C-alpha positions as CSV (number, residue, x, y, z in Angstrom):
1,M,0.1,0.1,-0.2
2,L,1.0,3.5,-0.8
3,I,-0.1,6.4,1.7
4,D,0.3,10.1,0.6
5,I,0.1,12.5,3.7
6,L,-0.8,16.1,2.9
7,T,0.0,18.2,5.8
8,I,1.2,21.8,6.9
9,F,2.8,20.4,10.2
10,P,5.4,17.0,8.6
11,G,7.1,17.0,11.9
12,M,3.9,15.7,13.3
13,F,5.1,12.1,11.5
14,S,8.2,11.5,12.0
15,G,8.1,9.8,15.1
16,P,5.0,7.2,15.0
17,L,5.4,6.3,11.7
18,D,8.9,5.0,12.8
19,E,7.5,2.9,15.4
20,S,5.9,-0.5,15.9
21,L,3.9,-2.4,13.5
22,I,4.3,0.7,11.3
23,Q,7.6,0.8,10.7
24,K,8.0,-3.1,10.3
25,A,5.2,-2.8,7.6
26,R,7.8,-0.6,5.7
27,E,10.4,-2.6,6.4
28,K,8.6,-5.5,5.0
29,N,7.9,-3.6,2.1
30,L,4.1,-4.0,2.4
31,L,3.7,-0.1,3.3
32,K,5.1,3.3,1.7
33,V,4.1,6.4,3.3
34,R,5.3,9.5,1.6
35,I,4.8,13.3,3.4
36,R,3.9,16.7,1.5
37,N,3.9,19.7,2.6
38,I,1.1,21.8,1.6
39,R,2.6,25.1,2.1
40,D,5.7,24.0,-0.6
41,F,2.7,24.4,-3.0
42,A,1.7,27.6,-2.1
43,E,3.0,30.4,-4.6
44,D,3.3,33.5,-1.9
45,K,6.4,34.6,0.0
46,H,4.8,33.6,2.9
47,K,3.4,30.2,1.8
48,T,-0.4,31.1,3.0
49,T,-2.2,27.7,3.3
50,D,-5.7,29.7,4.4
51,D,-8.0,32.5,4.3
52,V,-10.7,34.3,6.1
53,P,-14.4,33.0,4.7
54,F,-16.3,34.4,2.7
55,G,-19.7,36.2,4.6
56,G,-17.4,36.7,7.7
57,G,-16.8,35.5,11.0
58,G,-14.4,33.8,12.9
59,G,-11.5,31.6,12.1
60,M,-9.8,30.5,9.1
61,V,-10.6,28.3,5.7
62,M,-7.6,25.8,4.1
63,K,-7.0,27.8,0.5
64,L,-8.0,25.9,-2.8
65,E,-5.0,26.8,-4.4
66,P,-2.1,24.9,-2.8
67,L,-4.8,21.8,-1.8
68,C,-5.3,21.3,-5.4
69,K,-1.8,21.3,-6.5
70,A,-0.7,19.2,-3.8
71,I,-3.2,16.6,-4.3
72,E,-2.4,17.1,-8.3
73,S,1.5,16.5,-7.5
74,V,0.8,13.3,-5.9
75,L,-1.6,11.8,-9.0
76,D,0.7,12.6,-11.5
77,Q,3.4,10.6,-9.6
78,N,1.0,7.8,-9.5
79,K,2.8,6.0,-12.5
80,E,1.4,2.4,-11.5
81,K,-2.3,3.5,-12.2
82,L,-2.8,2.6,-8.6
83,E,-6.6,2.8,-7.7
84,T,-6.6,5.7,-5.2
85,S,-9.0,7.0,-2.4
86,I,-8.9,10.6,-1.3
87,I,-9.4,11.3,2.4
88,L,-9.9,14.6,4.3
89,T,-9.7,14.3,7.9
90,A,-12.7,16.7,9.1
91,A,-14.7,16.7,12.5
92,Y,-17.8,16.5,9.9
93,G,-17.2,13.8,8.2
94,E,-18.1,10.2,8.6
95,R,-17.4,8.8,11.9
96,F,-14.3,6.2,11.4
97,S,-15.1,2.7,12.5
98,Q,-13.2,-1.0,11.7
99,S,-15.6,-1.7,9.5
100,K,-14.3,1.9,7.1
101,A,-10.8,0.7,8.4
102,Q,-11.0,-2.7,6.9
103,E,-12.4,-1.1,3.7
104,L,-9.5,1.0,3.1
105,S,-7.5,-1.8,4.0
106,L,-7.8,-3.3,0.9
107,K,-7.1,-0.1,-1.3
108,D,-3.4,0.3,-3.2
109,H,-3.2,4.2,-2.5
110,L,-4.3,6.3,-0.1
111,V,-4.2,10.2,0.1
112,I,-4.7,11.8,3.8
113,I,-5.3,15.3,3.9
114,C,-5.1,16.6,7.1
115,G,-8.1,19.1,7.8
116,H,-7.1,22.1,9.7
117,Y,-8.4,25.7,10.8
118,K,-12.3,26.0,10.8
119,G,-12.3,23.7,7.5
120,T,-11.8,23.5,3.9
121,D,-12.9,25.2,1.0
122,E,-15.8,23.5,-0.1
123,R,-15.5,23.2,-3.6
124,L,-12.6,20.7,-3.0
125,K,-15.0,17.9,-3.0
126,M,-16.8,19.2,-6.2
127,L,-13.0,19.0,-8.0
128,Y,-12.0,15.7,-6.5
129,P,-13.5,12.6,-5.1
130,V,-12.9,13.5,-1.4
131,E,-14.4,11.5,1.3
132,E,-14.4,13.3,4.4
133,I,-13.8,10.9,7.8
134,S,-13.6,11.8,11.3
135,I,-12.2,9.9,14.7
136,G,-14.9,11.3,16.8
137,D,-17.5,13.9,18.5
138,Y,-14.5,16.3,19.8
139,V,-12.3,19.1,17.9
140,L,-8.6,18.7,17.6
141,T,-5.9,21.7,16.4
142,G,-5.4,19.7,13.5
143,G,-5.8,16.7,10.9
144,E,-2.3,15.1,11.7
145,L,-3.5,12.8,14.9
146,P,-6.7,11.5,12.6
147,A,-4.5,10.6,10.1
148,L,-2.0,8.7,12.5
149,V,-5.2,6.7,13.9
150,I,-6.8,6.0,10.3
151,I,-3.2,5.1,9.2
152,D,-2.5,2.9,12.1
153,A,-5.8,1.0,12.1
154,V,-5.6,0.4,8.4
155,V,-1.8,-0.9,8.5
156,R,-2.6,-3.3,10.8
157,L,-5.1,-5.3,8.4
158,I,-2.7,-5.2,5.6
159,P,-2.0,-9.3,5.1
160,G,1.5,-9.8,6.3
161,V,1.1,-6.9,9.1
162,L,0.3,-9.0,11.8
163,G,2.6,-11.6,12.8
164,D,-0.8,-13.6,14.1
165,F,-3.4,-12.6,11.5
166,E,-6.0,-14.6,14.1
167,S,-5.5,-11.7,16.3
168,A,-7.1,-9.3,13.6
169,Q,-10.1,-11.7,13.3
170,T,-10.7,-11.3,16.7
171,D,-10.9,-7.6,17.3
172,S,-13.1,-5.3,19.0
173,F,-16.1,-4.0,16.2
174,L,-15.1,-6.6,13.8
175,D,-18.5,-8.0,14.2
176,G,-20.3,-5.4,15.7
177,I,-19.5,-6.1,19.2
178,L,-16.5,-5.5,21.7
179,G,-14.3,-8.0,22.1
180,P,-14.3,-10.3,25.2
181,P,-12.3,-10.2,28.7
182,L,-8.7,-11.6,28.4
183,Y,-6.3,-13.1,30.9
184,T,-2.7,-14.5,30.7
185,R,-0.7,-16.0,33.1
186,P,-0.1,-16.5,35.7
187,A,-3.7,-18.3,36.5
188,E,-3.8,-16.7,39.9
189,F,-2.7,-13.3,41.2
190,R,-3.4,-11.8,44.5
191,G,-6.2,-14.2,45.0
192,L,-7.9,-13.3,41.4
193,K,-8.4,-16.2,39.5
194,V,-8.8,-16.9,35.3
195,P,-12.3,-18.3,34.7
196,E,-12.1,-22.1,34.8
197,V,-13.4,-22.1,31.4
198,L,-10.3,-20.6,29.8
199,L,-7.8,-23.4,31.9
200,S,-10.5,-26.3,30.4
201,G,-9.0,-27.0,27.0
202,D,-12.4,-27.3,25.7
203,H,-12.3,-25.1,22.7
204,Q,-15.4,-25.4,22.0
205,R,-17.1,-24.1,25.5
206,I,-14.0,-21.1,25.4
207,K,-15.9,-20.0,22.0
208,W,-18.6,-19.7,23.4
209,W,-18.0,-18.5,26.8
210,R,-15.9,-15.6,24.8
211,K,-18.7,-14.9,22.7
212,K,-21.4,-14.5,25.3
213,E,-18.9,-12.3,27.5
214,A,-18.7,-10.3,24.3
215,L,-22.5,-9.8,24.0
216,K,-22.4,-8.9,27.8
217,R,-19.3,-6.7,27.3
218,T,-21.4,-4.7,24.3
219,L,-24.3,-5.0,26.1
220,H,-23.7,-2.9,29.2
221,R,-20.9,-0.3,27.5
222,R,-21.9,-0.5,24.0
223,P,-25.5,-1.3,23.5
224,D,-25.9,1.1,20.5
225,L,-23.2,-1.5,18.9
226,L,-25.8,-4.6,18.9
227,N,-27.5,-5.0,15.8
228,W,-30.1,-7.6,16.0
229,E,-30.7,-8.7,12.7
230,Q,-27.1,-10.3,12.6
231,L,-27.1,-11.9,16.0
232,S,-28.2,-15.8,16.1
233,D,-31.3,-17.0,17.7
234,E,-29.1,-18.1,20.7
235,E,-27.2,-14.9,20.9
236,R,-30.8,-13.0,21.7
237,E,-31.9,-15.4,24.1
238,W,-28.5,-14.4,25.8
239,I,-28.9,-10.8,25.4
240,K,-32.5,-11.4,26.8
241,E,-31.2,-12.9,30.0
242,M,-28.7,-10.7,30.4
243,E,-31.2,-8.0,30.7
244,R,-33.8,-9.8,33.2
245,E,-30.5,-10.3,35.3
246,K,-30.0,-6.4,35.1
247,E,-33.7,-6.1,36.6
């Protein structure tokens, strides 16, 4: 996968992209990242990338000219004709999710524009097929951290990045629910014991225990994630039983 990052603060990426799984993916040639400073495409002597909004009001708006030149520079270098998805990090964008991360992990080329100020000139979406993505209902100082979140979530799903691919297949949110409680050695610590079923060696029992605990955790913490149409009859009965226990 090739990821082009368009930003006015390129220094924010120098540390995170050189650590952990992202760095390993780069070393394995599973991932190539290019960082481009949007200011390099501004023509005035001050390298201006923002201006006041038409109609008045506070804040600034990202200018079209340097953004468009930065995007076109990236697209012009796409000699392999990779399928490209252009993403703009924006507070008003679609909420980022595990399913979106899976979708993006299948792409060959991502262009991530780090939004800033009050927003970006609306005409950008009329010029390019831009997909706006938000990582949550809050406002940050810029789109660099959201870009890193998106990259991290996407890259770990590229085949070959995780040493244990089964780990990615049991992630929270993968099938619409949270993950189950997890335990590791020692089996007893300060009087607290690991659930007996996890020590039983009975893989079928363990599978059903984890599924039931995952549903319980989702019901208690994120009931909004539960989609009754996707649940089996047995899972629906489990949830009804849990709800009766809460009464």
